[in-house]
BABA-297942 format. One record per residue: residue number from 1; z, x, y of N, C-alpha, C in turn; residue in three letters. Coordinates in nm, 2 decimals. Each point is the difference from the previous one (the first is absolute). Example, Ala and Ser with C-alpha at 12.3 -4.5 7.8 and 13.67 -1.06 7.14 Angstrom:
BEGIN
SITE  num      nw      nu      nv     caw     cau     cav      cw      cu      cv  residuo
SITE    1    0.78    1.32   -0.57    0.00   -0.09    0.12    0.00    0.09    0.12      ALA
SITE    2   -0.07   -0.04    0.11    0.00    0.09    0.11    0.08   -0.08    0.11      SER
***
This chain:
BEGIN
SITE  num      nw      nu      nv     caw     cau     cav      cw      cu      cv  residuo
SITE    1   -1.98    0.53   -0.47    0.14   -0.05   -0.02   -0.01   -0.13   -0.11      MET
SITE    2    0.10   -0.02   -0.09   -0.02   -0.08   -0.13    0.10   -0.13    0.09      VAL
SITE    3   -0.01   -0.11   -0.01    0.05   -0.11    0.01    0.08   -0.03   -0.07      ASP
SITE    4    0.14   -0.02    0.05    0.12   -0.03   -0.11   -0.02   -0.16   -0.01      GLN
SITE    5    0.02   -0.01   -0.13    0.03   -0.15   -0.06    0.09   -0.05    0.08      PRO
SITE    6    0.00   -0.13    0.01    0.07   -0.10    0.09    0.13    0.00   -0.09      MET
SITE    7    0.11    0.00    0.07    0.14   -0.03   -0.11    0.01   -0.15    0.03      ASN
SITE    8    0.05   -0.07   -0.13    0.05   -0.10   -0.05    0.01   -0.10    0.13      ALA
SITE    9    0.11    0.04    0.09    0.07   -0.09    0.10   -0.15   -0.03    0.07      ASN
SITE   10   -0.08    0.12    0.03   -0.13   -0.01    0.12   -0.09   -0.10   -0.04      ASP
SITE   11   -0.01    0.03   -0.16   -0.09   -0.10   -0.06    0.01   -0.14    0.02      LEU
SITE   12    0.12   -0.01   -0.03    0.06   -0.18    0.00    0.03   -0.02    0.16      TYR
SITE   13    0.00    0.06    0.07   -0.01    0.00    0.19   -0.12   -0.06   -0.03      LEU
SITE   14   -0.09    0.07   -0.03   -0.19   -0.03    0.07   -0.04   -0.14   -0.10      GLU
SITE   15    0.04    0.03   -0.13   -0.02   -0.15   -0.05    0.04   -0.11    0.07      ILE
SITE   16    0.11    0.01    0.03    0.07   -0.14    0.07   -0.06    0.01    0.13      GLY
SITE   17   -0.05    0.08    0.11   -0.07   -0.01    0.11   -0.11   -0.09   -0.02      LYS
SITE   18   -0.08    0.06   -0.14   -0.11   -0.04   -0.02    0.00   -0.14   -0.03      ARG
SITE   19    0.10   -0.07   -0.07    0.02   -0.10   -0.06    0.02   -0.10    0.16      ILE
SITE   20    0.10    0.05    0.08    0.01   -0.08    0.12   -0.14   -0.03    0.07      THR
SITE   21   -0.09    0.14    0.03   -0.13   -0.05    0.06   -0.07   -0.09   -0.08      ASN
SITE   22   -0.03    0.00   -0.14   -0.07   -0.10   -0.06    0.08   -0.16    0.02      ALA
SITE   23    0.11   -0.02    0.00    0.05   -0.11    0.01    0.02   -0.07    0.12      ARG
SITE   24    0.02    0.10    0.11   -0.04   -0.06    0.14   -0.12   -0.02    0.03      LEU
SITE   25   -0.13    0.04   -0.01   -0.14   -0.03   -0.05    0.01   -0.13   -0.01      SER
SITE   26    0.06   -0.03   -0.12   -0.04   -0.13   -0.06    0.08   -0.13    0.12      LEU
SITE   27    0.10    0.06    0.06    0.06   -0.08    0.07    0.13   -0.08   -0.06      GLY
SITE   28    0.03    0.06   -0.08    0.13   -0.02   -0.08    0.11    0.03    0.01      TRP
SITE   29    0.12   -0.05   -0.01    0.13    0.03    0.02    0.07    0.06   -0.10      SER
SITE   30    0.06    0.07    0.01    0.09    0.08   -0.15    0.02   -0.14   -0.08      GLN
SITE   31    0.06   -0.08    0.04    0.08   -0.09   -0.09   -0.14   -0.09   -0.04      GLU
SITE   32   -0.13   -0.02    0.06   -0.10   -0.06   -0.08   -0.05    0.11   -0.10      GLU
SITE   33   -0.02    0.12    0.05   -0.04    0.07   -0.08    0.07    0.04   -0.15      ALA
SITE   34    0.15   -0.02    0.05    0.09    0.02   -0.13   -0.03   -0.11   -0.09      ALA
SITE   35   -0.01   -0.15    0.05    0.02   -0.12   -0.07   -0.14    0.03   -0.11      SER
SITE   36   -0.11    0.05    0.07   -0.13   -0.02   -0.08    0.05    0.14   -0.12      LYS
SITE   37    0.04    0.08    0.02    0.02    0.08   -0.10    0.12   -0.06   -0.09      LEU
SITE   38    0.08   -0.08    0.02    0.08   -0.05   -0.07    0.13    0.10   -0.03      GLU
SITE   39    0.03    0.09    0.15    0.11    0.08    0.00    0.10   -0.07    0.13      VAL
SITE   40    0.09    0.06    0.02    0.10   -0.03    0.10   -0.05    0.06    0.14      THR
SITE   41   -0.01   -0.07    0.13    0.02    0.08    0.12    0.02    0.13    0.02      ARG
SITE   42    0.14    0.07   -0.07    0.03    0.09    0.01   -0.03    0.10   -0.10      VAL
SITE   43   -0.08   -0.03   -0.11   -0.07    0.12   -0.09   -0.13    0.00    0.11      THR
SITE   44   -0.06   -0.08    0.03   -0.11    0.01    0.06    0.02    0.12    0.13      TRP
SITE   45    0.11   -0.02    0.07    0.05    0.08    0.11    0.02    0.14   -0.07      ASN
SITE   46    0.06    0.03   -0.07    0.03    0.13   -0.06   -0.13    0.06   -0.07      HIS
SITE   47   -0.11   -0.08   -0.05   -0.12    0.03   -0.01   -0.07    0.10    0.10      MET
SITE   48   -0.01   -0.09    0.14   -0.05    0.03    0.11    0.08    0.16    0.06      GLU
SITE   49    0.12   -0.04    0.01    0.07    0.11    0.03   -0.02    0.13   -0.06      LYS
SITE   50   -0.02    0.01   -0.13   -0.01    0.10   -0.10    0.14    0.00   -0.05      GLY
SITE   51    0.08   -0.05   -0.03    0.14   -0.01   -0.03   -0.02   -0.04   -0.18      ASN
SITE   52   -0.09   -0.04   -0.04   -0.02   -0.04   -0.11   -0.07    0.04   -0.08      GLN
SITE   53   -0.04    0.09   -0.08   -0.07    0.05   -0.12   -0.07   -0.14   -0.07      LYS
SITE   54   -0.14    0.03    0.00   -0.10   -0.10   -0.04   -0.06    0.01   -0.15      ILE
SITE   55    0.03   -0.06   -0.05   -0.05    0.00   -0.17   -0.18   -0.05    0.02      ALA
SITE   56   -0.06    0.11   -0.07   -0.14   -0.04    0.00   -0.07   -0.14   -0.01      ILE
SITE   57    0.09   -0.05   -0.09   -0.06   -0.17    0.01    0.03   -0.10    0.07      ASP
SITE   58    0.12    0.04    0.13    0.04   -0.07    0.12   -0.13    0.07    0.10      ARG
SITE   59   -0.01    0.12   -0.02   -0.11    0.04    0.13   -0.13   -0.08   -0.01      LEU
SITE   60   -0.06   -0.01   -0.15   -0.09   -0.04   -0.01   -0.03   -0.18    0.02      LEU
SITE   61    0.15   -0.04   -0.01   -0.01   -0.17    0.02    0.02    0.02    0.17      ALA
SITE   62    0.04    0.09    0.10    0.02    0.00    0.11   -0.14    0.02    0.05      VAL
SITE   63   -0.07    0.12   -0.02   -0.15   -0.01    0.03   -0.06   -0.12   -0.04      ALA
SITE   64   -0.02   -0.05   -0.07   -0.08   -0.11   -0.06    0.03   -0.14    0.13      GLU
SITE   65    0.15    0.00    0.04    0.05   -0.10    0.07   -0.04    0.00    0.13      LEU
SITE   66    0.01    0.11    0.03   -0.07    0.05    0.17   -0.13    0.03   -0.04      LEU
SITE   67   -0.09   -0.03   -0.08   -0.12    0.01    0.00   -0.12    0.12    0.03      LYS
SITE   68    0.10    0.12   -0.08   -0.02    0.14    0.03   -0.03    0.07   -0.10      ILE
SITE   69   -0.09    0.13   -0.02    0.02    0.04   -0.12    0.14    0.10   -0.02      PRO
SITE   70    0.05   -0.02   -0.10    0.12    0.13   -0.06   -0.02    0.10    0.08      PRO
SITE   71   -0.10    0.07    0.02   -0.03    0.16    0.06    0.03    0.00    0.13      GLY
SITE   72   -0.01   -0.11    0.08    0.03    0.00    0.15    0.13   -0.01    0.03      ARG
SITE   73    0.10   -0.03   -0.10    0.16    0.00    0.04    0.04    0.13   -0.06      LEU
SITE   74   -0.07    0.11   -0.10    0.08    0.11   -0.03   -0.08    0.15    0.09      VAL
SITE   75    0.07    0.04    0.05   -0.08    0.12    0.06   -0.05    0.11   -0.08      PRO
SITE   76   -0.12    0.05    0.02   -0.04    0.09   -0.09   -0.12   -0.06   -0.10      GLY
SITE   77    0.03   -0.13   -0.02   -0.11   -0.04   -0.10   -0.12   -0.04    0.08      LEU
SITE   78   -0.03   -0.04    0.13   -0.11    0.03    0.10    0.01    0.11    0.08      LEU
SITE   79   -0.11    0.10    0.00    0.03    0.12    0.09    0.04   -0.06    0.15      PRO
SITE   80    0.06    0.07    0.06    0.04   -0.03    0.13   -0.10    0.00    0.11      ASP
SITE   81   -0.08    0.07   -0.03   -0.11   -0.02    0.11   -0.09   -0.11   -0.01      GLU
SITE   82   -0.03   -0.05   -0.16   -0.04   -0.11    0.01    0.09   -0.13    0.09      VAL
SITE   83    0.14   -0.03   -0.06    0.07   -0.05    0.10    0.02   -0.02    0.11      THR
SITE   84   -0.02    0.12    0.07    0.02    0.02    0.13   -0.16   -0.07    0.08      GLU
SITE   85   -0.09    0.07   -0.04   -0.16   -0.09    0.03   -0.03   -0.08   -0.01      ARG
SITE   86    0.05   -0.10   -0.10    0.01   -0.14    0.00    0.09   -0.08    0.12      VAL
SITE   87    0.12    0.08    0.00    0.05   -0.05    0.14   -0.07    0.03    0.12      LYS
SITE   88   -0.06    0.11    0.04   -0.06    0.04    0.09   -0.11   -0.10    0.07      ASP
SITE   89   -0.06   -0.04   -0.13   -0.14   -0.07    0.02    0.00   -0.13    0.04      GLU
SITE   90    0.14   -0.06   -0.02    0.02   -0.15    0.05   -0.07   -0.07   -0.10      ASN
SITE   91   -0.03    0.00   -0.12   -0.06   -0.10   -0.06    0.07   -0.14    0.00      PHE
SITE   92   -0.05   -0.12   -0.02    0.03   -0.11    0.00    0.11    0.00   -0.13      SER
SITE   93    0.06   -0.13   -0.03    0.09    0.02   -0.10   -0.05   -0.03   -0.18      GLU
SITE   94   -0.13   -0.05    0.03   -0.08    0.00   -0.09   -0.05    0.11   -0.03      GLU
SITE   95   -0.08    0.06    0.09   -0.07    0.15   -0.02    0.10    0.10   -0.04      GLU
SITE   96    0.13   -0.04    0.04    0.10    0.14   -0.05    0.03   -0.03   -0.14      THR
SITE   97    0.01   -0.13   -0.04    0.04   -0.05   -0.16   -0.13    0.04   -0.08      ASP
SITE   98   -0.10   -0.01    0.03   -0.13    0.03   -0.07    0.04    0.14   -0.04      THR
SITE   99   -0.01    0.07    0.11    0.00    0.15    0.02    0.15    0.06   -0.11      ILE
SITE  100    0.08   -0.06    0.01    0.11    0.05   -0.12   -0.04   -0.04   -0.13      TYR
SITE  101    0.00   -0.11   -0.01   -0.05   -0.06   -0.13   -0.10    0.07   -0.07      LYS
SITE  102   -0.10    0.06    0.05   -0.10    0.04   -0.03    0.02    0.19   -0.05      THR
SITE  103    0.10   -0.01    0.11    0.08    0.19   -0.03    0.08    0.00   -0.13      LEU
SITE  104    0.06   -0.15    0.00    0.12   -0.02   -0.13   -0.07   -0.04   -0.12      ASP
SITE  105   -0.16   -0.03    0.01   -0.07   -0.02   -0.13   -0.05    0.14   -0.05      LYS
SITE  106   -0.04    0.08    0.08   -0.08    0.09   -0.05    0.13    0.12   -0.02      TYR
SITE  107    0.11   -0.01    0.05    0.12    0.10   -0.04    0.05   -0.03   -0.15      GLN
SITE  108   -0.02   -0.15   -0.02    0.07   -0.01   -0.13   -0.12    0.03   -0.10      THR
SITE  109   -0.12    0.00    0.01   -0.09    0.04   -0.13    0.00    0.09   -0.02      GLU
***
């Protein structure tokens, strides 16, 4: 059976969940994150809820702000089994960041 591609609504919902998780891991409120990105809290909230399409330049800025490779925000850029395995292994935040940065580097070469 071939996996069906994710529809746009589900894609933005998943990106939003990943933004939320990354923000919370930094201990930031939506207000703090929005201020750092120079957008309103409402705009940030819409991104997290998947209610707003995010332009690629903004997505890259969000990833940089949240200190994660952009591939961690977009489903399908990293194989799901890699993402799940990293979660299952309970690596430290530093180890997790190193793994994802390394994967991101090799995927762009």
